N, C-alpha and C positions, 0 to 999 in steps of 0.2 A: 267604864269602858266595856263595850260588848266583846264577847269572845267570838270565835269563828262560828260556832253553832248558832248562837243568838243572831249574828248577822245573816246567816243563811236562812233564818226564819223571820227576819224583819227587813232590814235595809236591802239585802241581796236576795230576798225570797223569790221574787219574780224571775230574776236571772238564774238563780239556782234551779228553779223548776224547769226553765227552758233548757238548761244544760242537761239536767237529768232526763228530760223528755227526748233530747237528741241522742243520748246514750241508749235509752230504751228503744228508740226507733231504729238505730243502727243495728242493734242486736236482733230486732224483729226482721229487718231486711236480710240479715244473714240467714236466719232460719227459713224465711220465705224463699230465698234463692236456693237453699239446699233442697227444699221440697220440690221446687220447680225442676231442679237437676234430676231428682229421682223420678218424679211422675210425668214430666213433660219431655225431658231428654233421655229418659230411661237409663240413667246412670245407676250402677250398682251403689248401694247405700254406703259402702266403705270408701267409694271414690267421690261421693257427693259431699264435698267439704265446704260448700258455700263460696262466696266471693273471696273472702280472706284466705280460704283454703286453697284457692287456685295459685296463690303466691307464697303461702307459708303452710303447706299441708302438715308439717311436723307440729306446728303450733295448734292447729285445729284438732289434731288427733290427741293432743295432750290434755289430760284431765285438769291440769293447772289452769288453762285458759277458761274452761267452763266453771270450775269451782271459784276461780278468782272473780269472774263476772257475777256469779250468784252472790258472793260476798259483797261485791261492789253495789249490787242492787239492794241488798238488805241494809247496808250501811247508809245508802242514800235515803231509803225509806225511814230509817231510824232518825237520821239527822234532820230531815225535812218535816217530820211528824209534828213538831211543836208549832209549826206555822199554820196548821190547820185547826179549824174550830167547827163545832156542831156536826152536822151531817157529813161534811167533807172529811172530818177527822175519823168518823166511823168507817167510811169507805177506805181511807188511807190505811187504817189499822187492819182492816180485812186483807188488803193487799200485802201488808207487812207479815201478817200471820201465815198466809199462803206461801210467801217467799221464804219464811222461816223453814217450812217443810221442804221446800226446794233446796235450801242450803243443806239440810240434813241428808237429802238424797245425794247431792254432789259430794258431801263429805264422806258418805258411804262409798261412793265411786272412787274418790281419791284414796281412801284407805286401801281399797282393793288394788288400785294401781300401784301404790307405794310398796305394799307388802307382797304383791304378786299372788295373793290369795283371793280367788274369785268366789263369790257366794252363790248360793242357790243352785249349785251344780253346773254353772256355766263356765266356759273357757275364758271369758273376758269379764271385766268389771260390769256388774249388773245392779241397777237400783231396784227398789221394792216395786214401784209401779211399772217398771220396765218388764216385769213378769207378765203383765197383761196388755201393755201398749208398747209397740216398737219404739226404740229410742228417739228417732227423729220426730215422729208424731207426738211422742210424750213431751218433748221439749217445746214443741209448738203449742201443745195443750197447756203446759205450765206457763209459758209466756202469756197465753190468753187469759188464764184465770188469775194471773197476777196483774196484768195490764188493764183488764176491764174495770175492776174496782178502783185502780189508780187513776184511770181516765175520768171515771165518775167523780172521784174525789177532786180532781183538778177542775172539772167543770162546775161542781157545786161550790168550789172555792172561788172560782172566777166570777160566778153569778150567785152570790150568797143572799140570804134573806136580809131584810133591813136590820134586824136585830143582830145578826152575825156581823154584817158590814160595819156596824157602829163599834164593835169591839175588836176588829181586825188590827193586827200590828204590822201589816204589810200593805202594799199598794197593788195587790194582785187582782182585786175585784175590778171587773169591767164597769166603767162608768157610762151611764146613758145620758 
């Protein structure tokens, strides 16, 4: 009998990837909405909380939401990793590696929020790369560098070489 992770990488792999892609897309839309609020509607950064923040600003301002999402992303990348083979697995692992750094950054922010001790001489929680890139743009950057190899992994997984297709344990490959 297959366990949950095995099913996510075999029988349910295609559905699991679609669900994961929807979660990633939803997060992307939030960040894009936030950037539009800042650069098109000229909102102050602290008031530009994205779509979700219009209805639950306390949630968006919480480090828990952002850290929780970072962990959700890495858990998804880890769980779904076994379903990839060949070139697509290499791209997936690259995405996972970058997301691991993103989790470190969010864990650093959460630690500062919990303890009330801000690092680097700032008044509020600050991540390492936030020292050179503003927070909103930094998270859009992180989303980009995690998502691009993830999308390449999914595309090379959906359109594998004949050799990889012969050894696939799921039905994700597009058939012609």
